Every structure is written in structure tokens, then in C-alpha cells.
Backbone as JSON, one array per atom type, in Angstrom:
{
  "sequence": "MSCLELRSLTIEIGNKTVCRDLSLTINPNERWALLGKNGVGKTTLLHSLLALHQPSAGEILVNNKSLRNTKRQELAKYLGILFQEGMHAMPSTVLETVLIGRHPHAHSLLLDHPRDMEFAQAALRSLDLEAFAQRQIDTLSGGEKQRVALAMLLAQAPTVYLLDEPSNHLDLAFQVKLLSALEQQLHQQSACVLMATHDINLAARFCDRFILLLGDGNVVFGKQDEVLTETALSAAYDCEMRKLTAGNMHLYYPALPTEPGSASGSQALI",
  "N": [[0.85, -1.19, 0.0], [0.56, 2.21, -0.85], [2.04, 5.18, 0.61], [1.44, 7.81, -0.07], [-0.36, 9.3, -2.67], [-0.64, 11.04, -5.68], [-2.99, 12.14, -7.93], [-3.4, 13.2, -11.09], [-2.91, 15.9, -10.38], [-3.4, 19.35, -10.07], [-2.14, 22.39, -9.04], [-2.64, 25.66, -8.1], [-1.79, 29.04, -7.32], [-2.76, 32.25, -6.81], [-1.9, 33.82, -9.79], [-0.2, 31.88, -10.57], [0.96, 28.68, -11.59], [1.69, 25.85, -9.87], [1.98, 23.04, -10.2], [0.95, 20.87, -12.84], [-1.46, 18.59, -13.72], [-0.22, 16.45, -12.32], [0.88, 13.26, -11.53], [1.86, 10.87, -9.26], [3.38, 8.37, -7.14], [4.2, 7.74, -3.78], [5.97, 5.53, -1.89], [6.22, 3.3, 1.03], [9.14, 3.77, 3.05], [10.48, 5.29, 1.18], [12.35, 8.19, 0.26], [11.82, 11.36, -0.56], [12.81, 14.31, -2.25], [11.88, 17.7, -2.59], [12.42, 20.07, -4.89], [13.46, 23.28, -6.19], [13.47, 26.74, -7.29], [13.27, 29.8, -5.27], [9.96, 30.8, -4.53], [8.66, 29.2, -6.39], [6.79, 27.43, -5.56], [7.05, 25.35, -3.68], [6.41, 25.21, -0.91], [3.66, 25.71, -1.07], [2.8, 23.41, -2.4], [3.34, 21.45, -0.44], [1.57, 22.36, 1.55], [-0.83, 21.91, 0.25], [-0.93, 19.15, 0.31], [-1.58, 18.78, 2.9], [-4.13, 19.61, 3.08], [-4.35, 22.32, 3.5], [-4.3, 24.06, 1.49], [-6.3, 24.39, -1.33], [-6.32, 22.21, -4.05], [-6.56, 22.89, -7.6], [-7.43, 20.96, -9.33], [-7.73, 17.36, -9.53], [-6.67, 14.66, -7.31], [-5.74, 13.71, -3.97], [-4.36, 11.07, -2.2], [-3.97, 9.51, 0.91], [-2.5, 6.87, 2.47], [-4.16, 5.3, 0.87], [-6.6, 6.55, 1.21], [-8.89, 9.09, 0.37], [-7.95, 12.48, 0.58], [-9.81, 14.54, 0.79], [-11.96, 13.33, 1.96], [-11.29, 12.67, 4.5], [-11.25, 13.12, 7.97], [-9.77, 15.76, 9.94], [-8.59, 15.07, 12.42], [-8.14, 12.36, 12.08], [-6.53, 12.48, 9.84], [-4.21, 13.62, 10.85], [-2.96, 11.5, 12.04], [-1.66, 10.28, 10.03], [-0.32, 12.16, 8.45], [2.28, 14.46, 8.92], [3.92, 17.59, 9.58], [6.82, 19.63, 9.34], [7.0, 22.94, 9.65], [8.23, 25.67, 7.66], [8.48, 28.11, 8.93], [9.27, 27.6, 11.47], [9.41, 27.18, 15.08], [7.39, 28.95, 17.34], [7.92, 30.78, 20.37], [6.69, 29.28, 23.3], [4.84, 29.13, 26.38], [5.97, 26.73, 27.79], [7.58, 23.61, 28.64], [10.32, 21.82, 27.06], [9.8, 19.03, 26.95], [6.98, 19.0, 27.38], [6.2, 20.31, 25.07], [7.07, 18.58, 23.02], [5.44, 16.42, 23.58], [3.03, 17.34, 22.6], [2.98, 16.52, 20.01], [1.89, 14.01, 20.17], [-0.81, 14.31, 20.19], [-2.75, 13.54, 18.1], [-2.94, 10.83, 18.6], [-3.76, 10.61, 21.15], [-4.32, 9.18, 24.33], [-5.45, 10.34, 26.47], [-6.6, 13.62, 27.51], [-4.61, 14.8, 28.92], [-2.24, 13.9, 27.97], [-0.59, 12.06, 29.23], [-0.23, 9.38, 29.14], [1.6, 6.33, 29.44], [2.49, 5.28, 26.96], [2.47, 7.5, 25.23], [4.37, 9.1, 26.5], [6.59, 7.48, 26.16], [7.06, 7.62, 23.36], [7.67, 10.36, 23.18], [9.98, 10.61, 24.79], [11.74, 8.96, 23.35], [11.96, 10.44, 20.99], [13.23, 12.75, 21.94], [15.69, 11.64, 22.73], [16.7, 10.83, 20.25], [17.48, 13.17, 19.06], [19.34, 14.28, 20.7], [18.28, 15.71, 22.93], [17.61, 15.16, 25.52], [18.68, 16.3, 27.87], [17.51, 18.74, 27.77], [14.9, 18.56, 28.49], [13.34, 19.74, 30.58], [13.69, 22.38, 30.13], [12.55, 25.71, 29.4], [10.79, 26.66, 26.47], [11.16, 29.27, 25.48], [13.71, 29.91, 26.2], [15.49, 28.83, 24.48], [17.83, 28.56, 21.72], [17.64, 29.42, 18.17], [18.37, 27.17, 16.6], [18.1, 25.13, 18.5], [15.36, 25.25, 19.03], [14.44, 24.43, 16.55], [15.25, 21.77, 16.56], [13.6, 20.82, 18.61], [11.09, 21.15, 17.42], [11.35, 19.27, 15.39], [11.61, 16.97, 16.96], [9.06, 16.89, 18.07], [7.59, 16.26, 15.79], [8.66, 13.72, 15.22], [7.73, 12.37, 17.47], [5.04, 12.41, 16.93], [4.88, 10.53, 14.93], [3.93, 10.04, 12.15], [2.68, 8.57, 9.05], [3.49, 9.8, 6.75], [6.04, 12.04, 6.41], [6.31, 15.4, 6.12], [8.52, 17.85, 5.29], [9.57, 21.12, 5.54], [12.14, 22.86, 4.52], [14.01, 21.57, 6.46], [16.61, 21.73, 7.49], [17.05, 24.28, 8.32], [18.61, 26.61, 10.45], [20.13, 24.65, 11.63], [23.27, 23.31, 12.57], [26.02, 21.54, 10.95], [26.47, 19.07, 12.27], [24.03, 18.49, 13.5], [22.36, 18.44, 11.33], [23.12, 16.02, 10.19], [22.4, 14.37, 12.34], [19.63, 14.74, 12.33], [18.9, 13.57, 9.83], [19.71, 10.96, 10.28], [17.99, 10.24, 12.38], [15.52, 10.39, 11.09], [15.88, 8.41, 9.14], [16.0, 6.1, 10.72], [13.42, 6.18, 11.81], [11.79, 5.84, 9.56], [12.24, 3.18, 8.8], [11.33, 1.83, 11.04], [8.62, 2.42, 11.05], [7.65, 2.0, 8.5], [7.33, 4.29, 6.94], [7.34, 7.4, 4.98], [9.21, 10.12, 3.48], [8.84, 13.48, 2.43], [10.63, 16.09, 1.45], [11.11, 19.47, 1.31], [13.62, 21.51, 0.1], [16.41, 23.81, -0.23], [18.9, 22.91, -0.43], [20.56, 21.18, -2.54], [22.61, 19.31, -2.5], [22.5, 18.15, 0.06], [20.01, 16.95, -0.17], [20.6, 15.14, -2.22], [22.31, 13.39, -0.92], [20.67, 12.17, 0.98], [18.12, 11.53, -0.08], [16.2, 9.37, -2.28], [14.47, 9.73, -4.33], [13.17, 12.36, -6.43], [11.51, 15.5, -6.83], [11.3, 18.02, -9.08], [10.51, 21.27, -9.42], [9.83, 23.2, -12.15], [8.62, 25.52, -12.84], [5.77, 27.38, -14.13], [3.99, 25.28, -13.98], [5.28, 23.02, -14.84], [6.9, 19.94, -14.19], [9.5, 17.75, -13.17], [10.14, 14.45, -12.23], [11.49, 11.65, -10.39], [14.17, 9.21, -10.21], [17.55, 9.94, -9.05], [19.46, 10.11, -11.2], [17.77, 10.63, -13.25], [16.56, 13.05, -12.76], [18.28, 14.98, -11.51], [19.96, 16.36, -13.46], [22.34, 18.31, -15.32], [21.11, 19.89, -17.25], [18.34, 19.95, -16.5], [18.47, 21.03, -13.89], [19.68, 23.51, -14.4], [17.67, 24.75, -15.87], [15.68, 24.85, -13.92], [16.72, 26.49, -11.89], [17.5, 28.8, -13.1], [20.17, 29.35, -13.72], [23.47, 28.41, -14.74], [24.14, 25.13, -14.07], [26.38, 22.75, -12.61], [27.61, 19.37, -12.46], [29.53, 17.36, -10.47], [31.25, 14.37, -10.28], [32.43, 11.8, -8.18], [33.37, 8.7, -7.77], [30.73, 7.13, -6.2], [29.61, 9.46, -5.39], [28.01, 12.62, -5.83], [28.27, 16.02, -6.67], [26.63, 19.07, -6.79], [26.62, 22.24, -8.26], [26.54, 25.83, -8.88], [27.8, 27.26, -11.87], [30.34, 29.7, -11.97], [30.35, 33.06, -13.34], [32.86, 33.64, -14.44], [34.01, 31.22, -14.77], [35.8, 28.75, -16.54], [34.34, 27.42, -19.45], [31.73, 28.0, -18.77], [28.69, 29.54, -19.93], [28.45, 32.35, -19.75], [31.04, 32.92, -19.04], [32.46, 32.12, -21.3], [31.58, 33.99, -23.13], [32.67, 36.24, -22.0], [35.31, 35.92, -22.55], [35.58, 36.28, -25.21]],
  "CA": [[0.0, 0.0, 0.0], [1.34, 3.44, -0.93], [1.85, 6.17, 1.67], [0.88, 9.04, -0.62], [-0.57, 9.21, -4.11], [-1.19, 12.22, -6.35], [-3.65, 11.75, -9.17], [-3.73, 14.31, -12.0], [-3.0, 17.05, -9.47], [-3.06, 20.69, -10.51], [-2.14, 23.32, -7.92], [-2.43, 27.05, -8.51], [-1.9, 30.05, -6.28], [-2.78, 33.5, -7.57], [-1.82, 33.56, -11.24], [0.94, 30.96, -10.75], [0.68, 27.25, -11.56], [2.78, 25.11, -9.21], [2.1, 21.79, -10.95], [-0.19, 20.66, -13.73], [-1.75, 17.19, -14.06], [0.87, 15.67, -11.74], [0.51, 11.95, -10.96], [3.0, 10.1, -8.76], [3.12, 7.55, -5.95], [5.29, 7.65, -2.82], [5.81, 4.26, -1.18], [6.91, 3.19, 2.32], [10.62, 3.78, 3.11], [11.06, 6.17, 0.16], [12.73, 9.53, 0.72], [11.68, 12.25, -1.7], [13.17, 15.72, -2.11], [11.12, 18.65, -3.4], [13.41, 21.07, -5.23], [13.06, 24.37, -7.08], [13.93, 28.04, -6.82], [12.36, 30.55, -4.41], [8.71, 31.28, -5.11], [8.12, 28.31, -7.42], [5.59, 26.78, -5.02], [7.34, 24.15, -2.89], [5.6, 25.25, 0.32], [2.25, 25.59, -1.46], [2.53, 22.0, -2.68], [3.26, 20.76, 0.85], [0.32, 22.76, 2.21], [-1.92, 21.23, -0.45], [-0.96, 17.77, 0.78], [-2.15, 18.82, 4.25], [-5.46, 20.21, 2.96], [-4.3, 23.72, 3.89], [-4.5, 24.79, 0.23], [-7.16, 23.55, -2.16], [-5.88, 22.05, -5.44], [-7.52, 23.28, -8.64], [-7.95, 19.72, -9.93], [-7.03, 16.15, -9.14], [-6.98, 14.03, -6.02], [-4.63, 13.31, -3.11], [-4.71, 9.93, -1.36], [-3.04, 9.18, 1.98], [-2.82, 5.48, 2.87], [-5.27, 4.88, -0.01], [-7.83, 7.26, 1.56], [-8.94, 10.42, -0.23], [-7.72, 13.56, 1.53], [-11.02, 15.34, 0.98], [-12.96, 12.57, 2.73], [-10.68, 12.27, 5.77], [-11.33, 14.13, 9.02], [-8.45, 16.26, 10.3], [-8.03, 14.28, 13.52], [-7.66, 11.11, 11.49], [-5.45, 12.84, 8.91], [-3.0, 13.9, 11.62], [-2.29, 10.25, 12.37], [-0.93, 9.83, 8.85], [0.46, 13.25, 7.87], [2.87, 15.41, 9.85], [4.74, 18.56, 8.85], [7.69, 20.62, 9.95], [6.8, 24.16, 8.89], [9.42, 26.46, 7.39], [8.55, 29.25, 9.84], [9.86, 27.19, 12.73], [8.59, 27.13, 16.29], [7.27, 30.17, 18.13], [8.09, 30.56, 21.8], [5.46, 28.96, 24.02], [5.09, 28.98, 27.82], [5.97, 25.3, 28.11], [8.9, 22.98, 28.61], [10.63, 21.05, 25.85], [9.06, 17.76, 27.0], [5.56, 19.28, 27.17], [6.02, 20.67, 23.66], [7.22, 17.36, 22.21], [4.25, 15.61, 23.83], [1.92, 17.83, 21.76], [2.99, 15.69, 18.81], [1.09, 12.8, 20.4], [-2.24, 14.66, 20.27], [-3.63, 12.73, 17.24], [-3.05, 9.46, 19.11], [-3.86, 10.77, 22.6], [-5.16, 8.31, 25.15], [-6.16, 11.24, 27.39], [-6.33, 15.03, 27.23], [-3.41, 15.2, 29.65], [-1.07, 13.37, 27.25], [0.29, 11.47, 30.25], [-0.22, 7.93, 29.02], [2.98, 5.82, 29.29], [2.83, 5.09, 25.55], [2.79, 8.82, 24.68], [5.65, 9.5, 27.09], [7.62, 6.65, 25.53], [7.36, 8.22, 22.06], [8.3, 11.66, 23.39], [11.35, 10.4, 25.29], [12.54, 8.43, 22.25], [12.23, 11.55, 20.08], [14.24, 13.59, 22.58], [16.97, 10.93, 22.65], [17.2, 10.75, 18.87], [18.03, 14.47, 18.66], [20.2, 14.75, 21.8], [17.54, 16.74, 23.66], [17.19, 14.67, 26.84], [19.08, 17.25, 28.91], [16.71, 19.95, 27.6], [13.49, 18.19, 28.69], [12.64, 20.67, 31.48], [13.97, 23.78, 29.73], [11.46, 26.45, 28.79], [11.02, 26.87, 25.03], [11.61, 30.63, 25.17], [15.13, 30.07, 26.54], [16.29, 28.09, 23.51], [18.3, 29.22, 20.49], [16.87, 29.05, 16.97], [18.68, 25.8, 16.23], [17.52, 24.24, 19.51], [13.91, 25.21, 18.78], [14.22, 23.61, 15.36], [15.36, 20.38, 16.98], [12.39, 20.5, 19.37], [10.0, 20.99, 16.44], [11.58, 17.98, 14.73], [11.29, 15.93, 17.94], [7.6, 16.83, 18.16], [7.15, 15.53, 14.6], [9.03, 12.32, 15.41], [6.82, 11.81, 18.47], [3.75, 12.22, 16.26], [5.03, 9.27, 14.2], [2.99, 9.89, 11.03], [3.1, 7.72, 7.94], [4.12, 10.7, 5.77], [6.74, 13.17, 7.0], [6.49, 16.54, 5.22], [9.52, 18.72, 5.9], [9.79, 22.35, 4.77], [13.46, 23.37, 4.87], [14.29, 21.03, 7.79], [17.96, 22.03, 7.97], [17.12, 25.68, 8.77], [19.15, 26.9, 11.78], [20.88, 23.51, 12.16], [24.65, 23.17, 12.1], [26.24, 20.31, 10.18], [26.35, 17.88, 13.11], [22.62, 18.18, 13.75], [21.77, 18.03, 10.06], [23.38, 14.58, 10.1], [21.59, 13.74, 13.37], [18.25, 14.76, 11.83], [18.73, 12.58, 8.76], [19.83, 9.63, 10.89], [16.76, 9.98, 13.13], [14.46, 10.12, 10.1], [16.17, 7.11, 8.53], [15.59, 5.07, 11.68], [11.97, 6.23, 11.96], [11.17, 5.29, 8.35], [12.32, 1.72, 8.82], [10.5, 1.33, 12.14], [7.2, 2.67, 10.81], [7.31, 1.88, 7.07], [6.85, 5.63, 6.59], [8.05, 8.04, 3.88], [9.56, 11.53, 3.67], [8.88, 14.44, 1.32], [11.41, 17.17, 2.05], [11.39, 20.64, 0.49], [14.9, 22.06, 0.52], [17.26, 24.51, -1.19], [20.22, 22.27, -0.4], [20.53, 20.07, -3.5], [23.58, 18.28, -2.13], [21.95, 17.44, 1.21], [18.95, 16.1, -0.72], [21.2, 14.05, -3.0], [22.9, 12.43, 0.01], [19.67, 11.5, 1.81], [16.9, 11.12, -0.78], [16.34, 8.46, -3.42], [13.55, 10.2, -5.37], [13.22, 13.82, -6.48], [10.53, 16.27, -7.58], [11.92, 19.29, -9.44], [9.53, 22.21, -9.96], [10.5, 24.01, -13.17], [7.85, 26.74, -13.07], [4.68, 27.32, -15.12], [3.29, 24.0, -13.87], [6.1, 21.91, -15.34], [7.54, 19.18, -13.12], [10.26, 16.54, -13.48], [10.3, 13.65, -11.01], [12.05, 10.32, -10.59], [15.41, 8.92, -9.5], [18.56, 10.99, -9.11], [20.07, 10.25, -12.52], [16.73, 11.08, -14.17], [16.09, 14.4, -12.42], [19.35, 15.92, -11.17], [20.86, 16.56, -14.59], [22.76, 19.71, -15.47], [20.1, 20.59, -18.06], [17.12, 20.18, -15.73], [18.78, 21.94, -12.78], [19.92, 24.84, -14.97], [16.35, 25.3, -16.21], [14.91, 25.08, -12.7], [17.31, 27.52, -11.04], [17.84, 29.99, -13.91], [21.61, 29.58, -13.78], [24.14, 27.23, -15.27], [24.49, 24.2, -13.0], [27.37, 21.74, -12.93], [27.59, 18.15, -11.67], [30.85, 16.77, -10.3], [31.09, 12.99, -9.81], [33.61, 11.1, -7.68], [32.85, 7.41, -7.31], [29.26, 7.16, -6.09], [29.21, 10.76, -4.85], [27.75, 13.66, -6.81], [28.22, 17.37, -6.13], [25.94, 19.97, -7.71], [26.99, 23.62, -7.92], [26.36, 26.77, -9.99], [29.02, 27.73, -12.51], [30.57, 31.13, -11.83], [30.43, 33.71, -14.65], [34.23, 33.65, -14.98], [34.51, 29.85, -14.78], [35.99, 28.22, -17.9], [33.3, 26.51, -19.92], [30.39, 28.53, -18.54], [28.21, 30.31, -21.08], [28.81, 33.75, -19.59], [32.5, 32.99, -19.04], [32.91, 32.02, -22.69], [31.31, 35.27, -23.78], [33.59, 37.24, -21.47], [36.65, 35.71, -23.09], [35.6, 36.58, -26.65]],
  "C": [[0.88, 1.24, 0.0], [1.06, 4.33, 0.28], [1.08, 7.38, 1.15], [0.77, 8.89, -2.13], [-1.2, 10.5, -4.62], [-1.75, 11.78, -7.68], [-4.07, 12.98, -9.96], [-3.88, 15.62, -11.24], [-2.55, 18.34, -10.15], [-3.21, 21.63, -9.33], [-1.81, 24.71, -8.46], [-2.52, 27.94, -7.28], [-1.74, 31.4, -6.95], [-2.8, 33.2, -9.05], [-0.68, 32.6, -11.58], [0.46, 29.52, -10.67], [1.89, 26.52, -10.99], [3.05, 23.8, -9.93], [0.83, 21.59, -11.75], [-0.3, 19.17, -14.07], [-0.65, 16.25, -13.56], [0.33, 14.38, -11.11], [1.79, 11.23, -10.53], [2.6, 9.38, -7.48], [4.38, 7.5, -5.08], [5.03, 6.44, -1.92], [6.54, 4.26, 0.16], [8.43, 3.1, 2.14], [11.27, 4.6, 2.0], [11.29, 7.56, 0.74], [12.76, 10.45, -0.49], [12.13, 13.66, -1.32], [12.33, 16.55, -3.07], [12.02, 19.86, -3.63], [12.83, 22.11, -6.18], [13.45, 25.7, -6.47], [12.88, 28.69, -5.91], [11.1, 30.96, -5.18], [8.08, 30.37, -6.13], [6.93, 27.51, -6.91], [5.83, 25.53, -4.19], [6.47, 24.09, -1.63], [4.12, 25.1, 0.0], [1.89, 24.14, -1.76], [2.42, 21.21, -1.38], [1.96, 21.09, 1.57], [-0.89, 22.11, 1.55], [-2.06, 19.79, 0.03], [-1.54, 17.66, 2.19], [-3.57, 19.36, 4.26], [-5.5, 21.64, 3.5], [-4.43, 24.63, 2.67], [-5.26, 23.87, -0.71], [-6.61, 23.44, -3.58], [-6.97, 22.48, -6.42], [-8.16, 22.06, -9.28], [-7.14, 18.55, -9.41], [-7.37, 15.69, -7.74], [-5.7, 13.63, -5.31], [-5.11, 12.17, -2.22], [-3.59, 9.68, -0.35], [-3.43, 7.82, 2.53], [-4.07, 4.98, 2.15], [-6.61, 5.51, 0.36], [-7.78, 8.66, 0.96], [-8.8, 11.49, 0.85], [-9.01, 14.32, 1.83], [-12.08, 14.64, 1.82], [-12.44, 12.14, 4.1], [-10.75, 13.41, 6.77], [-9.92, 14.51, 9.49], [-7.8, 15.46, 11.43], [-7.44, 12.97, 13.01], [-6.46, 11.37, 10.59], [-4.13, 13.04, 9.65], [-2.29, 12.65, 12.09], [-1.37, 9.8, 11.23], [0.01, 10.89, 8.27], [0.99, 14.16, 8.97], [3.79, 16.34, 9.1], [5.62, 19.35, 9.8], [7.58, 21.87, 9.09], [8.11, 24.94, 8.75], [9.6, 27.58, 8.42], [9.18, 28.89, 11.17], [8.89, 27.3, 13.89], [8.58, 28.48, 16.99], [7.4, 29.83, 19.61], [6.75, 30.33, 22.47], [5.8, 28.83, 25.5], [5.02, 27.52, 28.25], [7.39, 24.78, 28.07], [9.09, 22.23, 27.29], [9.83, 19.75, 25.84], [7.57, 17.98, 26.76], [5.28, 19.59, 25.7], [6.1, 19.44, 22.77], [6.0, 16.46, 22.38], [3.04, 16.06, 23.01], [1.84, 17.01, 20.47], [2.15, 14.43, 18.95], [-0.41, 13.07, 20.37], [-3.13, 13.81, 19.37], [-3.87, 11.32, 17.78], [-3.42, 9.45, 20.59], [-4.8, 9.78, 23.26], [-5.94, 9.12, 26.18], [-5.79, 12.67, 27.04], [-5.04, 15.49, 27.89], [-2.12, 14.74, 28.97], [-0.06, 12.74, 28.22], [0.3, 9.95, 30.22], [1.22, 7.45, 28.83], [3.42, 5.66, 27.84], [3.22, 6.43, 24.91], [4.13, 9.3, 25.22], [6.81, 8.73, 26.47], [8.04, 7.22, 24.17], [8.1, 9.54, 22.22], [9.75, 11.51, 23.85], [12.26, 9.86, 24.19], [12.9, 9.53, 21.25], [13.29, 12.48, 20.64], [15.62, 12.94, 22.48], [17.55, 10.98, 21.25], [17.83, 12.05, 18.4], [18.85, 15.11, 19.77], [19.55, 15.87, 22.61], [17.13, 16.3, 25.07], [17.52, 15.67, 27.95], [18.26, 18.54, 28.86], [15.26, 19.74, 28.04], [12.72, 19.2, 29.54], [12.97, 22.13, 31.19], [12.72, 24.41, 29.15], [11.8, 26.76, 27.33], [11.61, 28.24, 24.74], [13.05, 30.89, 25.59], [16.06, 29.43, 25.52], [16.74, 28.96, 22.34], [17.44, 28.78, 19.31], [17.11, 27.61, 16.56], [18.09, 24.79, 17.2], [16.0, 24.13, 19.34], [13.58, 24.35, 17.56], [14.31, 22.13, 15.71], [14.13, 19.94, 17.79], [11.21, 20.29, 18.43], [10.13, 19.65, 15.71], [11.25, 16.82, 15.68], [9.79, 15.78, 18.1], [7.02, 16.05, 16.98], [7.48, 14.04, 14.71], [8.11, 11.64, 16.42], [5.43, 11.57, 17.87], [3.72, 10.9, 15.48], [4.0, 9.09, 13.09], [3.51, 8.89, 10.0], [3.88, 8.53, 6.9], [4.73, 11.88, 6.51], [6.93, 14.24, 5.93], [7.4, 17.54, 5.91], [9.76, 19.93, 5.0], [11.07, 23.01, 5.27], [13.89, 22.88, 6.26], [15.66, 21.38, 8.35], [18.13, 23.48, 8.4], [17.64, 25.75, 10.2], [19.99, 25.76, 12.36], [22.32, 23.52, 11.65], [24.84, 21.78, 11.5], [26.02, 19.05, 11.02], [24.89, 17.49, 13.3], [21.84, 17.96, 12.45], [21.93, 16.52, 9.88], [22.52, 13.83, 11.12], [20.13, 13.67, 12.94], [18.03, 13.66, 10.8], [18.83, 11.16, 9.31], [18.56, 9.26, 11.65], [15.6, 9.66, 12.19], [14.64, 8.75, 9.46], [15.69, 5.98, 9.44], [14.06, 5.0, 11.79], [11.27, 5.6, 10.75], [11.14, 3.77, 8.39], [11.44, 1.13, 9.91], [9.02, 1.39, 11.81], [6.73, 2.32, 9.4], [6.68, 3.18, 6.59], [7.63, 6.15, 5.39], [8.29, 9.5, 4.22], [9.41, 12.27, 2.35], [9.45, 15.72, 1.9], [11.66, 18.29, 1.05], [12.68, 21.28, 0.99], [15.56, 22.84, -0.61], [18.61, 23.82, -1.33], [20.19, 21.02, -1.28], [21.45, 18.94, -3.04], [23.15, 17.49, -0.89], [20.86, 16.48, 0.74], [19.53, 14.9, -1.46], [21.82, 12.99, -2.11], [21.83, 11.58, 0.69], [18.53, 10.88, 1.01], [17.19, 10.18, -1.94], [15.38, 8.78, -4.56], [13.48, 11.72, -5.29], [12.05, 14.37, -7.3], [11.15, 17.63, -7.82], [10.87, 20.16, -10.1], [10.25, 23.18, -10.89], [9.83, 25.36, -13.38], [6.81, 26.55, -14.15], [3.99, 25.96, -15.13], [4.08, 22.8, -14.33], [6.89, 21.26, -14.2], [8.31, 18.0, -13.72], [10.37, 15.75, -12.18], [10.84, 12.27, -11.37], [13.3, 10.13, -9.77], [16.45, 9.99, -9.8], [19.11, 11.19, -10.52], [19.06, 10.72, -13.57], [16.39, 12.55, -13.98], [17.24, 15.39, -12.23], [20.39, 15.97, -12.28], [21.23, 18.03, -14.68], [21.71, 20.51, -16.23], [18.86, 20.93, -17.24], [17.36, 21.17, -14.59], [19.01, 23.36, -13.27], [18.6, 25.51, -15.32], [15.57, 25.67, -14.96], [15.41, 26.29, -11.92], [17.76, 28.77, -11.8], [19.32, 30.36, -13.83], [22.26, 28.29, -14.26], [24.64, 26.35, -14.12], [25.47, 23.15, -13.5], [27.21, 20.54, -12.0], [28.99, 17.56, -11.66], [30.68, 15.39, -9.67], [32.43, 12.41, -9.38], [33.14, 9.78, -7.07], [31.33, 7.42, -7.34], [28.73, 8.49, -5.59], [29.03, 11.76, -5.99], [27.65, 15.01, -6.09], [27.61, 18.28, -7.19], [26.24, 21.41, -7.29], [26.76, 24.52, -9.13], [27.71, 27.19, -10.55], [29.14, 29.24, -12.32], [30.7, 31.76, -13.21], [31.81, 33.66, -15.28], [34.81, 32.25, -15.09], [34.67, 29.35, -16.21], [34.88, 27.24, -18.27], [31.9, 27.0, -19.67], [30.0, 29.42, -19.7], [28.64, 31.76, -20.96], [30.33, 33.93, -19.59], [33.06, 32.95, -20.44], [32.71, 33.33, -23.4], [32.31, 36.32, -23.32], [34.97, 37.12, -22.09], [36.75, 36.06, -24.57], [36.09, 38.0, -26.89]]
}
């Protein structure tokens, strides 16, 4: 059974088309990256998958259930999101905040069931937050708040993890910690990830499938060698992109105007 399925999906916002007639299936244990330049509609697409933005046409299925026919309380058991805006300061401790992630599965309004506490403690451990459990949220740094927001999502334990710029405010060590925690969670739950990011190289290291928004409703999706080509990336980001390969590793970067072989560099040398 698929985790998430898009059927002939068209999403528009204002006079902009994010995707047109898009059909794809995301299966358990798959890790998808959502790529594209600023303003192309990555966040809008994620919000559409949460029923926060109404598609113009098509259908979204979560665990083979139509999104439009699923109540929000039930939907929250299957779909979870880390918003790009991050976490606002709340008058609560880190542990209390992470426990909020258990709300869709709550055994009581107090969120004090041993099972809920077990999920929350495991999420704290996975992101090295155990020592922060009794800290107030408003005393944390931006990076620490981001880790708490991620821990809350891990405690929720949805089938589909939607991440909007998850590496925001995180240093390199905790970017690796985040990806490791997600990797472990996917295998334990048979879940999937759809991650919107500007970091092509981080996505290439972690993800095995890619959605590249080209603008004007055009989309390329598939495996790395099908999507992350110099031609497709250059079209998506409006600059000349290069791919450097060493063994099984690939590095993607924009060509500088003065770099030999770049279009603008060649013109400058004429």
C-alpha cells in the first residue's frame, strides 16, 4: 500500500501554476526531495498535501484514503509537517512541547499515558535533547527550537513526514543527526519523507527520489540520474548548474560567470 498518491493534481496560487496534471506515488521507506527556486511553489505543494490549500484539480490519497474525505483528527495520524517558519516561543517545557505531537493518538487530554511519554522520550533521545526536557522553550536558540520541532514531529510518528526546509538553523552535526533519526523512523514505521529544501547536495545524500519544480506548472520527477541533470537543474534555477562525480558521490553547484566553460564565461573571453 502506498503512503501518498497524487492523481492528475493541478495546484495554482494566484496567477501561478505550481504543478499541472501531476501523478506520482510515494511508497513506504522512500525519501523524496522537493526542489526548485524561491517562489516556485514548494511550500504551497506541501500545504496542499495537508489540505491547507485547495488544489484546482485532481486528487490526493493518503494510505489509499482520499484527503477530501478524511477528518483532520484522522489525517493527523498519517500526515505530519515541519513548517518552514519554525517554532514560536510557548510557555511550556521542551518535554511538554514534544508531547503535543502525540495529540492525534492521545489516550487522554493530559497526554500522560505511558505510551505517549515513551514516544516523546525516544524523540528527545534521537536528537540529543534529553538534557533539555525541562527547559522552557523561550530560553532556547533558533537551532535548539528547530530540533524540538523535529522531535515533536518524530513523536507524532505519522506515515508521511512533510519537511519544509528542515535544515534551517541547524549546524552540520545536527543536520546529520536529523537525517539519521528520520532514517531510523522510516524503517521502524514503514513511513516516507517528502522534504522541500534549497540544499541540493543534502537532498542528493539523503533522498532516493526527487521532484523538481520548473515553473509554469512543469515538473520533473524520478530517481537521481533522471532528475538531477545539469540541463534540468539549470532550467529550474535559472543559472548554469554543474555536476561533479567522484565514485558514487555527486556534487551539484552553480558555474561562476568567470569559470571556464560557462556560457557567460565564454562570452567574457571573446
